C-alpha positions in Angstrom: -3.2 -184.5 184.1 -1.2 -187.4 182.7 -3.6 -190.3 182.2 -0.9 -192.7 183.4 -0.8 -191.1 186.8 -2.8 -192.6 189.7 -6.3 -191.4 190.2 -5.7 -191.5 193.9 -4.3 -188.0 194.8 -1.9 -189.2 197.5 -0.4 -191.8 195.1 -0.3 -189.3 192.3 1.7 -186.8 194.4 4.2 -189.6 195.1 4.5 -190.4 191.4 2.6 -193.7 191.2 0.9 -194.8 188.0 -2.8 -195.8 187.9 -1.8 -199.3 186.8 -0.2 -202.0 188.9 3.2 -202.2 187.2 4.1 -205.3 189.2 1.1 -207.2 187.8 2.0 -205.9 184.3 5.6 -207.2 184.7 4.3 -210.6 185.9 2.1 -210.9 182.8 5.1 -210.1 180.5 7.2 -212.6 182.3 4.5 -215.3 181.9 4.7 -214.8 178.1 8.4 -215.8 177.8 8.5 -218.1 174.7 11.2 -220.4 176.1 9.1 -221.9 178.9 6.2 -224.4 179.0 2.7 -222.9 179.6 -0.8 -223.5 180.7 -3.0 -221.7 178.2 -6.7 -221.1 177.9 -8.5 -224.1 176.5 -5.9 -226.5 177.8 -7.2 -229.5 179.8 -6.1 -229.9 183.5 -7.1 -232.3 186.2 -8.5 -231.0 189.5 -10.5 -232.3 192.4 -14.1 -231.2 193.0 -16.6 -231.8 195.8 -19.8 -233.5 194.6 -22.5 -234.9 197.0 -20.0 -234.9 199.9 -17.4 -236.9 198.0 -14.3 -235.8 196.2 -13.8 -236.6 192.5 -11.3 -236.0 189.7 -12.6 -233.6 187.1 -10.9 -233.1 183.8 -11.4 -229.4 183.2 -10.9 -227.1 180.2 -9.4 -223.8 181.3 -11.5 -220.9 180.3 -9.9 -218.1 182.3 -6.5 -217.5 184.0 -6.0 -214.7 186.4 -2.8 -213.4 188.0 -3.6 -211.0 190.9 -7.1 -210.5 189.4 -5.8 -209.7 185.8 -6.8 -212.1 183.0 -4.0 -213.5 180.9 -4.1 -216.0 177.9 -1.4 -218.2 179.3 0.9 -218.6 182.2 4.3 -220.2 182.7 3.9 -223.5 184.5 6.6 -222.4 186.9 4.3 -219.7 188.2 1.1 -221.7 188.2 1.3 -222.7 191.9 1.8 -219.1 193.2 -1.0 -218.0 195.6 -2.2 -215.1 193.4 -3.0 -217.5 190.4 -6.6 -218.6 190.0 -8.4 -220.3 187.1 -11.9 -220.8 185.9 -12.8 -223.9 183.9 -15.6 -226.1 182.6 -15.7 -229.8 183.5 -15.2 -231.8 180.3 -17.8 -234.6 179.8 -16.0 -237.9 179.3 -17.4 -241.1 178.0 -16.0 -244.6 178.0 -14.8 -246.0 174.7 -13.2 -249.2 175.9 -14.5 -251.2 178.8 -11.5 -253.6 178.8 -9.3 -251.0 180.6 -6.1 -252.0 178.8 -3.3 -250.0 180.5 -1.7 -248.8 177.3 -4.9 -247.9 175.5 -7.1 -244.9 176.2 -10.5 -245.9 177.5 -12.1 -242.4 177.9 -12.7 -239.7 175.4 -14.1 -236.1 175.7 -17.4 -236.0 173.8 -16.9 -232.3 173.1 -19.6 -231.3 175.7 -19.2 -229.8 179.1 -20.6 -230.1 182.6 -20.7 -227.3 185.2 -18.3 -224.3 185.3 -15.8 -224.2 188.2 -14.9 -220.7 189.5 -11.9 -219.6 191.5 -9.8 -222.7 191.2 -6.5 -222.2 192.9 -3.6 -222.7 190.5 -1.9 -225.0 193.0 -4.9 -227.3 192.9 -4.5 -228.5 189.3 -2.3 -230.9 187.5 -1.3 -230.4 183.9 -2.4 -233.0 181.4 -1.0 -234.1 178.1 -3.9 -236.2 176.6 -3.8 -238.2 173.4 -5.4 -236.4 170.5 -7.3 -238.5 168.0 -10.5 -238.7 165.9 -13.6 -239.2 168.0 -15.3 -242.6 168.1 -18.6 -240.9 167.1 -17.6 -238.2 164.6 -14.8 -237.0 162.3 -13.7 -234.3 164.8 -10.5 -234.4 166.9 -10.9 -235.0 170.6 -8.9 -235.8 173.7 -8.5 -239.3 175.0 -7.5 -240.4 178.5 -6.5 -243.6 180.4 -8.2 -244.6 183.6 -4.9 -245.3 185.3 -3.6 -241.8 184.5 -6.8 -240.2 185.8 -6.5 -242.3 189.0 -2.9 -241.4 189.4 -3.5 -237.7 188.9 -6.4 -237.9 191.4 -4.1 -239.6 194.0 -1.4 -236.9 193.6 -4.0 -234.1 193.9 -5.7 -235.7 196.9 -2.4 -236.1 198.7 -1.4 -232.5 198.0 -4.9 -231.0 198.8 -5.9 -233.2 201.7 -5.5 -230.3 204.2 -7.7 -228.0 202.2 -10.4 -230.3 200.9 -13.0 -228.0 202.4 -11.9 -225.3 199.9 -12.5 -227.4 196.7 -14.9 -226.1 194.2 -18.3 -227.8 194.1 -19.8 -229.5 191.0 -23.3 -230.6 190.3 -23.9 -234.3 189.8 -25.5 -235.3 186.5 -26.0 -238.4 184.4 -22.4 -238.1 183.1 -20.5 -236.6 186.1 -18.9 -237.9 188.3 -17.3 -240.1 185.7 -18.8 -243.6 185.5 -17.9 -246.8 183.6 -20.6 -248.3 181.4 -21.8 -250.4 184.3 -22.3 -247.3 186.5 -19.2 -247.7 188.7 -17.6 -244.4 189.8 -14.1 -244.2 188.5 -12.3 -241.8 190.8 -13.8 -241.2 194.2 -12.0 -240.0 197.3 -13.6 -239.6 200.7 -13.5 -236.4 202.7 
């Protein structure tokens, strides 16, 4: 028996392969080098439910699935399709500038993570293009963010997802998440 034939007898008789060729074609299309991508380890913004409130979470993508099949990257044009799901880890951010200057980043990723988010719908994330610079506490490169950009991304996401807030992934509260300023004020909170 040809190993490429379906293991299901009725499908084998009809000439179907054991692999989903449509999913394979989708993966190949997602790897076109002339398009922009979302790739594993890229940061995205999403909304999460935490203690009955909704917050922005900057998340590092750790898995991308198209119809259940893992891929390393996906075209941004396909990201919002209903068969696209992500898994990610919430990035732990800390304030680096309490003056909140609009043109200066005031948050940086401290290279640590919070909880893992599973089964994030591709349509519930916004791509980010953070500033990359040397960390304020080490010689390592890290991402930096502006409060106003985080709030704007949260507002866009909240408007888009308001009809399906009940489907948001849940995140555990910690000393560093939801994101707080140095005086303890929550930065991006949205009510259910």
